[in-house]
C-alpha positions in Angstrom: -5.4 24.1 -5.0 -8.8 22.5 -4.2 -8.9 20.5 -1.0 -8.9 16.8 -1.6 -11.7 14.7 0.0 -10.8 11.7 2.1 -13.6 9.2 2.9 -13.2 7.7 6.4 -15.2 4.4 6.9 -14.9 3.8 10.6 -17.5 2.9 13.3 -15.4 4.0 16.3 -16.4 7.6 16.8 -13.3 8.7 18.7 -10.9 7.3 16.1 -12.9 8.9 13.3 -12.9 12.3 15.0 -9.2 12.2 15.7 -8.5 11.2 12.1 -10.9 13.9 10.7 -9.1 16.5 12.8 -5.6 15.4 11.6 -6.7 15.4 8.0 -8.5 18.8 8.2 -5.5 20.3 9.9 -3.3 19.1 7.0 -5.6 20.7 4.4 -7.8 17.8 3.5 -11.6 17.6 3.6 -12.6 14.5 5.6 -16.0 12.8 5.1 -17.0 10.2 7.7 -19.4 7.3 7.4 -19.7 4.4 9.9 -21.0 1.6 7.6 -19.5 -0.2 4.7 -22.7 -0.1 2.6 -22.9 3.7 3.1 -19.4 4.0 1.6 -20.2 1.8 -1.4 -23.4 3.8 -2.0 -21.5 7.1 -1.9 -18.8 5.8 -4.2 -21.3 4.4 -6.7 -23.1 7.7 -6.7 -19.9 9.8 -7.5 -16.5 8.3 -6.9 -14.8 11.3 -8.6 -15.3 13.4 -5.4 -13.2 11.0 -3.2 -9.4 11.1 -3.5 -8.7 8.3 -1.0 -10.5 5.9 1.3 -9.5 5.0 4.9 -11.3 1.8 5.5 -11.8 0.0 8.8 -11.9 -3.8 8.6 -14.2 -4.5 11.6 -17.3 -2.7 10.5 -20.7 -3.5 11.9 -22.5 -4.3 8.6 -19.8 -5.5 6.1 -16.3 -6.7 6.6 -13.9 -4.2 5.3 -12.3 -6.8 3.1 -15.7 -7.4 1.5 -16.2 -3.6 1.0 -12.8 -3.4 -0.8 -13.6 -6.4 -3.0 -16.9 -4.8 -4.0 -15.6 -1.3 -4.7 -12.7 -2.7 -6.7 -15.3 -3.9 -9.2 -16.1 -0.3 -10.2 -13.7 2.0 -8.5 -9.9 2.4 -8.4 -9.8 5.0 -5.7 -6.8 4.3 -3.3 -7.6 2.5 -0.1 -5.8 2.4 3.2 -7.0 -0.3 5.6 -7.2 0.8 9.2 -7.7 -2.1 11.6 -6.9 -3.7 15.0 -6.1 -6.9 13.2 -2.4 -6.9 12.8 -1.9 -10.6 11.7 0.4 -11.0 8.8 -2.2 -13.0 6.8 -4.7 -10.1 7.2 -2.2 -7.6 5.8 -1.5 -9.9 2.8 -5.2 -10.5 2.1 -5.8 -6.8 2.2 -3.1 -6.0 -0.3 -4.1 -8.8 -2.6 -7.7 -7.6 -2.9 -6.6 -4.1 -3.9 -5.6 -2.0 -0.9 -2.7 0.4 -1.2 -1.6 0.4 2.4 -2.4 -1.2 5.8 -2.2 0.5 9.1 -2.9 -1.3 12.5 -4.4 0.3 15.6 -3.3 1.9 17.7 -1.8 4.3 15.2 -0.5 7.9 14.9 -2.9 10.1 13.0 0.0 12.2 11.8 1.7 9.1 10.3 -1.5 8.0 8.7 -1.9 11.5 7.1 1.7 11.2 5.9 0.8 7.9 4.2 -2.3 9.5 2.7 -0.1 12.2 1.2 2.5 9.7 -0.1 -0.2 7.7 -1.9 -1.8 10.8 -3.4 1.6 12.1 -4.5 2.2 8.9 -6.4 -1.1 9.3 -8.1 0.0 12.7 -9.5 3.3 11.5 -10.9 3.4 11.3 -14.7 2.3 8.0 -16.2 5.1 6.1 -18.1 4.9 6.2 -21.9 3.1 3.3 -23.4 5.4 0.4 -24.4 5.5 -0.3 -28.2 3.8 -3.6 -29.0 7.0 -5.1 -30.4 8.9 -4.5 -27.1 8.8 -6.5 -23.9 9.1 -4.4 -20.7 11.9 -5.1 -18.3 11.1 -7.1 -15.3 12.1 -4.2 -13.0 12.9 -0.6 -13.7 14.2 1.4 -10.8 13.7 5.2 -11.0 15.4 6.2 -7.8 15.2 10.0 -8.4 11.3 9.6 -8.5 11.3 6.9 -5.7 9.4 4.6 -8.1 9.8 1.0 -9.2 8.2 -0.4 -12.4 7.5 -4.1 -12.8 6.9 -5.3 -16.4 6.1 -1.7 -17.3 3.6 -1.0 -14.5 4.4 1.3 -11.6 4.2 -0.4 -8.2 2.3 1.2 -5.3 4.7 0.6 -2.4 4.9 1.8 1.2 8.1 3.5 2.3 9.7 0.3 3.6 8.5 -1.8 0.8 10.1 0.6 -1.7 13.4 0.7 0.3 13.5 -3.1 0.6 12.8 -3.8 -3.0 15.2 -1.1 -4.1 17.9 -2.7 -2.0 17.4 -6.1 -3.6 17.2 -4.7 -7.1 20.5 -2.7 -6.7 22.3 -6.0 -6.1 20.6 -8.7 -8.2 21.2 -12.3 -7.3 23.0 -11.2 -4.1 21.9 -13.2 -1.0 20.9 -10.8 1.8 20.4 -12.1 5.3 17.5 -10.7 7.3 20.0 -8.9 9.5 21.6 -7.2 6.6 18.2 -6.1 5.2 17.3 -4.8 8.7 20.5 -2.7 8.9 20.1 -1.3 5.3 16.4 -0.6 5.2 15.2 -0.1 8.8 18.0 2.2 9.8 16.0 4.6 12.0 13.1 2.3 13.1 13.2 1.3 16.7 11.8 -2.0 18.1 11.8 -3.7 14.7 12.2 -7.5 14.5 13.6 -9.7 11.8 10.1 -11.0 11.2 9.3 -7.5 9.7 11.5 -8.4 6.7 9.4 -11.5 6.0 6.1 -9.6 6.3 7.3 -6.9 3.9 8.6 -9.5 1.4 5.2 -11.2 1.4 3.5 -7.9 0.9 5.8 -7.0 -2.0 5.2 -10.5 -3.6 1.4 -9.9 -3.3 1.7 -6.7 -5.2 3.9 -8.3 -7.9 1.4 -11.1 -8.3 -1.3 -8.6 -9.1 0.7 -7.6 -12.2 2.1 -10.9 -13.2 0.9 -14.0 -11.3 3.3 -16.3 -13.3 6.4 -14.5 -12.1 8.2 -14.9 -8.8 11.5 -12.9 -8.9 12.2 -12.8 -5.2 13.9 -15.9 -4.0 13.7 -17.2 -0.5 16.8 -19.0 0.8 15.5 -21.0 3.7 17.3 -20.1 6.9 19.6 -17.6 5.1 17.6 -14.7 3.6 16.5 -13.3 0.2 17.7 -12.5 -3.3 16.1 -11.2 -6.4 16.5 -12.0 -10.1 16.2 -9.2 -12.6 15.9 -11.3 -15.8 
């Protein structure tokens, strides 16, 4: 199988070198540029050569969010944001403008490579058959054997915990889960995780749902209690 090329857009040389090494060790072909405009020029020239982009937010010429906005005008190559900015609003903005995942520094290169593989694996899964014009897609379709969730007929691109969280809600529609219950069910092996993590992931999921149907809001917030979901 031909090695897939991963474009790293990162101005910190040490971080770029570590990531290049981790990707190369795992069988990928890393390509590194340190400016946002250089990445845009490369993608406009031939985006088919790049399988995925790891994009830093704090670049010296263009903000990473702006780079993502511009490339989404002509390119649908998957994007993982890599940044020191871990604020919840930054993560939500990144996902809303078209990123597929968001990793904050400091990070584990091996974990990031695993995220790269997960996103590329989803890209290779068979596309769902087109829905006849006289049929309306279900709000949600859970395909647990494929670890995929469809929303109004479109496959959602979810991180591991986003998938597990949404799956948990879907499996018990209209059931009110407390944050503590969701933590116990979803983050079973994650240490040092706080209740606020649930809120952050819910907002990220909502942002991805809005990209498909901005008139629908199936996840219900029960202030001071938790979350539930409606399937119809």
